[in-house]
C-alpha positions as CSV (number, residue, x, y, z in Angstrom):
1,X,107.8,53.6,45.3
2,X,109.0,52.2,48.5
3,X,111.3,49.8,46.7
4,X,112.7,52.4,44.3
5,X,116.1,53.8,44.8
6,X,116.4,57.5,45.7
7,X,118.5,57.9,42.5
8,X,115.6,56.8,40.3
9,X,113.1,59.0,42.2
10,X,115.2,62.2,41.7
11,X,116.0,61.6,38.1
12,X,112.6,60.4,37.0
13,X,110.3,63.0,38.7
14,X,110.9,65.8,36.2
15,X,109.1,63.6,33.6
16,X,105.9,64.3,35.6
17,X,105.9,67.8,34.4
18,X,104.4,67.1,31.0
19,X,101.2,69.0,32.0
20,X,99.8,71.2,29.2
21,X,100.3,75.0,29.6
22,X,97.6,77.5,28.9
23,X,98.2,80.1,26.1
24,X,97.3,83.7,26.8
25,X,95.9,85.7,24.0
26,X,95.1,89.3,23.3
27,X,93.6,91.1,20.4
28,X,92.8,94.6,19.3
29,X,93.3,97.2,16.6
30,X,97.0,97.3,15.6
31,X,96.6,99.9,13.0
32,X,96.2,97.5,10.1
33,X,95.0,99.3,6.9
34,X,91.4,98.6,6.0
35,X,90.9,95.6,3.7
36,X,89.3,95.8,0.3
37,X,85.7,97.0,0.3
38,X,86.0,98.8,3.7
39,X,86.6,102.4,4.5
40,X,88.9,103.8,7.1
41,X,85.8,104.9,9.0
42,X,84.4,101.4,9.3
43,X,85.0,98.9,12.0
44,X,88.5,97.9,12.7
45,X,89.5,94.6,11.0
46,X,89.5,91.5,13.4
47,X,93.0,90.0,13.7
48,X,93.9,86.5,14.9
49,X,94.7,86.4,18.6
50,X,98.4,86.9,19.3
51,X,100.8,85.5,21.8
52,X,101.8,88.4,24.0
53,X,105.3,87.0,24.5
54,X,106.2,85.6,21.0
55,X,103.9,87.9,19.0
56,X,102.9,84.8,16.9
57,X,99.4,83.6,16.2
58,X,97.9,81.4,18.9
59,X,97.4,77.9,17.7
60,X,94.7,75.5,18.9
61,X,95.5,71.8,18.9
62,X,93.3,69.5,16.8
63,X,92.9,67.3,19.9
64,X,92.0,69.0,23.2
65,X,94.7,68.4,25.8
66,X,93.9,66.0,28.6
67,X,93.2,67.2,32.1
68,X,96.1,67.7,34.4
69,X,96.2,64.7,36.8
70,X,99.7,63.9,38.1
71,X,100.7,60.4,39.2
72,X,101.7,59.4,35.7
73,X,105.2,58.2,36.5
74,X,106.0,54.7,37.7
75,X,109.6,54.1,39.1
76,X,110.2,50.4,38.9
77,X,111.7,48.3,41.6
78,X,115.0,47.7,39.6
79,X,115.9,51.2,40.6
80,X,116.7,52.1,37.0
81,X,113.6,52.0,34.8
82,X,110.8,54.4,34.8
83,X,107.5,54.3,32.8
84,X,105.9,57.7,32.1
85,X,102.3,57.9,30.9
86,X,101.7,60.5,28.3
87,X,97.9,61.1,28.2
88,X,98.2,63.9,25.5
89,X,99.8,61.4,23.0
90,X,98.3,58.2,24.3
91,X,101.7,56.7,24.7
92,X,103.9,55.2,27.5
93,X,107.5,56.1,27.6
94,X,110.2,53.7,28.9
95,X,113.2,55.5,30.3
96,X,116.6,54.4,31.6
97,X,117.2,56.8,34.5
98,X,120.7,55.7,35.1
99,X,121.8,56.4,31.5
100,X,119.2,59.2,31.1
101,X,118.2,57.6,27.9
102,X,114.8,56.7,26.3
103,X,114.5,53.0,25.8
104,X,111.4,53.2,23.7
105,X,107.7,53.8,23.7
106,X,104.4,52.0,23.5
107,X,101.5,53.5,21.4
108,X,98.0,53.0,22.8
109,X,94.6,53.6,21.2
110,X,93.6,57.1,20.3
111,X,91.8,58.7,23.3
112,X,93.0,56.1,25.9
113,X,94.6,58.8,28.1
114,X,97.0,56.7,30.2
115,X,97.3,57.7,33.8
116,X,98.3,56.0,37.0
117,X,100.0,52.6,37.2
118,X,101.6,50.0,39.4
119,X,104.2,47.3,39.0
120,X,103.2,43.8,40.0
121,X,105.5,41.1,41.6
122,X,106.6,39.8,38.1
123,X,107.7,43.2,36.9
124,X,104.6,43.8,34.7
125,X,103.2,47.3,34.8
126,X,99.4,47.9,34.9
127,X,98.3,51.3,33.7
128,X,94.8,52.8,34.0
129,X,93.3,54.2,30.9
130,X,91.4,57.3,32.0
131,X,89.2,57.4,29.0
132,X,89.7,53.9,27.7
133,X,87.6,52.2,30.3
134,X,90.3,49.6,31.0
135,X,93.7,48.8,32.4
136,X,96.6,47.6,30.1
137,X,99.3,45.3,31.3
138,X,102.7,45.9,29.7
139,X,105.9,43.8,29.5
140,X,108.6,46.4,30.1
141,X,111.4,44.1,28.7
142,X,109.7,43.7,25.3
143,X,107.8,47.0,25.5
144,X,104.6,45.4,24.4
145,X,101.0,45.4,25.7
146,X,100.2,41.8,26.9
147,X,96.6,42.4,28.0
148,X,93.8,45.0,27.9
149,X,91.3,44.4,30.7
150,X,87.9,46.3,30.8
151,X,87.4,47.7,34.3
152,X,85.0,50.7,34.5
153,X,84.1,53.8,32.5
154,X,86.7,56.0,34.2
155,X,89.5,54.2,36.0
156,X,91.8,56.4,38.1
157,X,94.0,54.8,40.9
158,X,96.0,51.6,40.6
159,X,97.8,49.7,43.4
160,X,99.5,46.3,43.7
161,X,98.9,44.2,46.8
162,X,102.0,42.0,47.1
163,X,100.6,40.0,50.0
164,X,97.4,38.8,48.1
165,X,98.9,39.2,44.6
166,X,96.1,41.4,43.5
167,X,95.7,44.6,41.5
168,X,93.2,47.2,42.8
169,X,91.7,49.8,40.5
170,X,89.7,52.8,41.8
171,X,87.1,54.5,39.5
172,X,85.3,57.8,39.3
173,X,82.0,56.0,39.4
174,X,82.8,54.5,42.8
175,X,83.8,51.1,41.7
176,X,86.7,49.5,43.4
177,X,87.7,46.5,41.3
178,X,90.3,43.8,42.1
179,X,92.1,41.5,39.8
180,X,94.4,38.5,40.3
181,X,97.8,39.7,39.1
182,X,98.7,36.3,37.7
183,X,95.7,35.8,35.6
184,X,94.1,39.1,35.1
185,X,90.7,37.7,36.3
186,X,88.4,39.9,38.3
187,X,88.1,38.7,41.9
188,X,86.0,41.4,43.5
189,X,84.0,44.5,42.7
190,X,82.8,46.9,45.4
191,X,80.6,50.0,45.0
192,X,81.9,52.9,47.1
193,X,81.4,56.7,47.0
194,X,81.8,58.4,43.6
195,X,84.8,60.4,42.7
196,X,87.4,57.9,43.8
197,X,91.1,58.8,43.0
198,X,94.0,56.9,44.5
199,X,94.0,53.4,46.1
200,X,96.8,52.6,48.6
201,X,97.8,49.4,50.3
202,X,98.2,50.1,54.0
203,X,98.8,47.0,56.1
204,X,96.1,44.5,55.8
205,X,93.5,47.1,54.4
206,X,93.2,49.6,51.7
207,X,92.9,53.4,51.7
208,X,91.0,55.0,48.9
209,X,90.9,58.8,48.4
210,X,88.2,60.9,46.8
211,X,89.3,63.7,44.5
212,X,87.1,66.7,45.2
213,X,86.3,66.2,48.9
214,X,89.9,65.0,49.8
215,X,88.2,62.4,52.0
216,X,90.0,59.1,52.5
217,X,88.1,55.8,53.1
218,X,89.6,53.0,55.1
219,X,88.6,49.4,54.1
220,X,89.3,46.2,56.0
221,X,90.3,42.9,54.3
222,X,86.6,42.1,53.6
223,X,86.2,45.4,51.7
224,X,84.1,47.1,54.5
225,X,84.5,50.8,55.0
226,X,85.7,51.1,58.6
227,X,86.7,54.8,58.7
228,X,86.3,58.1,56.9
229,X,88.8,61.0,57.4
230,X,89.5,64.3,55.8
231,X,92.3,66.7,56.3
232,X,91.7,69.1,59.1
233,X,90.5,72.7,58.7
234,X,93.6,74.8,59.3
235,X,94.3,78.4,60.2
236,X,96.8,80.5,58.2
237,X,99.3,83.0,59.6
238,X,96.5,85.6,60.4
239,X,94.0,83.0,61.7
240,X,91.8,82.7,58.6
241,X,90.2,79.2,58.3
242,X,91.0,77.0,55.2
243,X,89.0,74.0,54.2
244,X,90.7,71.0,52.5
245,X,89.7,69.9,49.0
246,X,91.0,68.5,45.8
247,X,93.2,65.5,46.8
248,X,95.6,65.5,43.8
249,X,97.7,62.6,45.1
250,X,97.7,60.1,47.9
251,X,100.6,57.8,48.5
252,X,101.8,55.3,51.1
253,X,104.5,56.3,53.6
254,X,107.5,53.9,54.0
255,X,106.8,53.4,57.7
256,X,103.0,53.0,57.3
257,X,100.2,55.5,57.0
258,X,99.5,57.8,53.9
259,X,100.4,61.2,52.8
260,X,97.8,63.4,50.8
261,X,98.8,66.2,48.6
262,X,95.7,68.5,48.4
263,X,94.5,72.1,48.1
264,X,93.0,74.1,50.9
265,X,90.7,77.0,50.2
266,X,89.7,80.0,52.2
267,X,86.5,79.3,54.2
268,X,85.6,82.9,54.6
269,X,84.6,85.9,52.5
270,X,87.2,86.4,49.8
271,X,88.9,89.8,50.2
272,X,89.2,92.3,47.4
273,X,92.4,90.8,46.2
274,X,93.9,92.3,43.0
275,X,97.3,90.6,43.3
276,X,98.0,87.9,40.6
277,X,99.6,85.7,43.3
278,X,96.5,85.3,45.4
279,X,96.5,81.6,44.4
280,X,99.1,79.5,46.1
281,X,102.0,82.0,46.4
282,X,101.4,85.2,48.6
283,X,101.0,84.0,52.2
284,X,99.2,87.3,53.1
285,X,96.5,87.3,50.4
286,X,96.3,83.7,49.4
287,X,92.9,82.2,49.0
288,X,94.0,78.7,47.8
289,X,97.2,77.0,48.9
290,X,98.9,73.7,48.7
291,X,99.1,71.4,51.7
292,X,100.3,67.9,52.6
293,X,98.4,66.0,55.2
294,X,99.7,62.8,56.9
295,X,97.2,60.2,58.1
296,X,98.2,57.3,60.3
297,X,95.5,55.0,61.7
298,X,97.5,54.5,64.8
299,X,97.3,58.2,65.7
300,X,94.2,60.3,66.4
301,X,95.4,63.4,64.6
302,X,96.3,64.2,61.0
303,X,99.1,66.8,61.0
304,X,99.1,69.1,58.0
305,X,101.9,71.2,56.5
306,X,100.0,74.0,54.8
307,X,100.9,77.1,53.0
308,X,103.5,75.5,50.7
309,X,104.3,78.1,48.1
310,X,104.1,76.0,45.1
311,X,101.4,76.6,42.4
312,X,99.1,73.8,41.3
313,X,101.0,71.0,42.9
314,X,99.7,67.7,41.4
315,X,102.1,64.9,42.4
316,X,104.0,63.8,45.4
317,X,106.8,61.3,45.9
318,X,108.7,60.2,49.1
319,X,112.0,58.3,49.1
320,X,112.1,54.9,50.8
321,X,114.0,56.3,53.7
322,X,111.1,58.7,54.4
323,X,113.4,61.6,54.6
324,X,113.2,63.0,51.1
325,X,110.1,64.4,49.3
326,X,109.5,65.8,45.9
327,X,106.4,67.8,44.8
328,X,105.6,68.3,41.1
329,X,104.0,71.7,40.5
330,X,102.4,72.1,37.1
331,X,101.7,75.8,37.7
332,X,105.4,76.5,38.4
333,X,106.9,74.1,35.7
334,X,109.2,72.9,38.5
335,X,109.8,70.1,40.9
336,X,110.1,71.2,44.5
337,X,112.4,69.0,46.7
338,X,112.9,68.9,50.4
339,X,115.9,67.5,52.3
340,X,113.7,66.4,55.2
341,X,110.0,66.0,55.9
342,X,108.8,66.2,59.4
343,X,105.3,66.6,60.5
344,X,104.4,67.4,64.1
345,X,100.9,67.7,65.7
346,X,101.9,70.6,68.0
347,X,104.9,72.4,66.5
348,X,106.5,75.2,68.3
349,X,105.2,78.6,67.1
350,X,106.8,79.6,63.7
351,X,108.7,76.3,63.3
352,X,108.6,74.9,59.8
353,X,107.0,71.4,59.6
354,X,107.9,70.9,56.0
355,X,110.6,72.9,54.2
356,X,110.6,72.9,50.4
357,X,113.5,74.2,48.4
358,X,113.6,74.3,44.6
359,X,116.0,73.6,41.8
360,X,117.0,77.2,41.3
361,X,115.9,80.2,43.2
362,X,112.8,82.2,42.6
363,X,111.9,85.7,43.7
364,X,109.5,85.6,46.7
365,X,106.1,87.2,46.4
366,X,105.7,90.7,47.7
367,X,105.4,90.2,51.4
368,X,106.9,87.6,53.6
369,X,106.1,84.0,54.8
370,X,106.3,85.3,58.3
371,X,103.1,86.2,60.2
372,X,104.4,89.5,61.4
373,X,104.8,90.7,57.8
374,X,101.2,89.8,57.0
375,X,99.9,91.8,59.9
376,X,102.2,94.7,59.1
377,X,101.9,97.2,56.1
378,X,103.0,95.8,52.8
379,X,106.7,95.5,52.3
380,X,108.7,97.8,50.0
381,X,109.5,96.7,46.5
382,X,113.1,96.3,47.5
383,X,112.1,93.8,50.2
384,X,109.9,91.9,47.7
385,X,112.9,91.1,45.5
386,X,114.8,89.1,48.1
387,X,115.0,85.4,47.8
388,X,113.5,83.2,50.5
389,X,113.1,79.5,51.0
390,X,109.6,78.1,50.4
391,X,108.3,77.0,53.8
392,X,105.2,75.3,54.9
393,X,104.0,75.4,58.5
394,X,101.9,73.0,60.4
395,X,98.8,74.9,61.7
């Protein structure tokens, strides 16, 4: 990503939002006359579930959709081409982001579920097959699979080490497997903690994230774990503690270090919340929110921008200049973008550490992003309809 032009980043990121959407259903007696053989006094006939918006029958796919994962877009170093993994259809889409045109696609085996990928020094793209137990190498120019290499039962993260010309693959089972990029031969296999997610090249070592715990392992050149860090426990606007978890995406920062997009959950008794926006959106009642934590081995602290009002954020990208960030939110069907990203360990009270603005405005949740509003009685309905920027604050 660090070698990709900003133009490609902004045009290609909307392709990330291919996450499946849940269908809501309702059913009940709609006054349908009794069918043959029944009387009006008998049980009401059972109708197919209906879509409350379109009033059409709810359809179930023959193949269950894949899990939402994020990280399925690779912007290539030519600044024009993007490769989008489509886990639902077991395909890879090749896109020209300058012409906004589809160049073609590559069909994989049924059930492969392609996910994260990385481009090597020769322009080949390596893609992890989440349920295929392998990585595939593709030639973008010819749009063909040139190799399929078994790696582990559930591969997840992929990274290219340009200095050593190696591909590293992180697996759910705890395997961290390295391959020579030129030959595809395995060069090293480490056994780490389970539930590995992303692998990132950071200087001479590697950083490997764990999904559910949001822990990040630091490895030296010999593959020895030298450090373990987690995003800090943070306090919200009214001093409630939130514990980090679910590291959706961990990426390298242009100037060194990493950024982790994760969730943080309320580490206290859950209040009697009836509002539908208690997840992610309402800063006063939220019990789970989106956060971004920056970790730099050179600094003792890991500043966090928390309380970002985007629902189910699953992917993060930062432009090569380090001053533009985009967050893909599956729950909002949107890409949130920020003009600047700035993390501070000791921000002034009330100062935003990460401001996120969206493509298009959205009505703010009832209440306000200000602490004073959370401590005061609930705002009036008129106040709830005003439009506000989406702001995260380091805490």
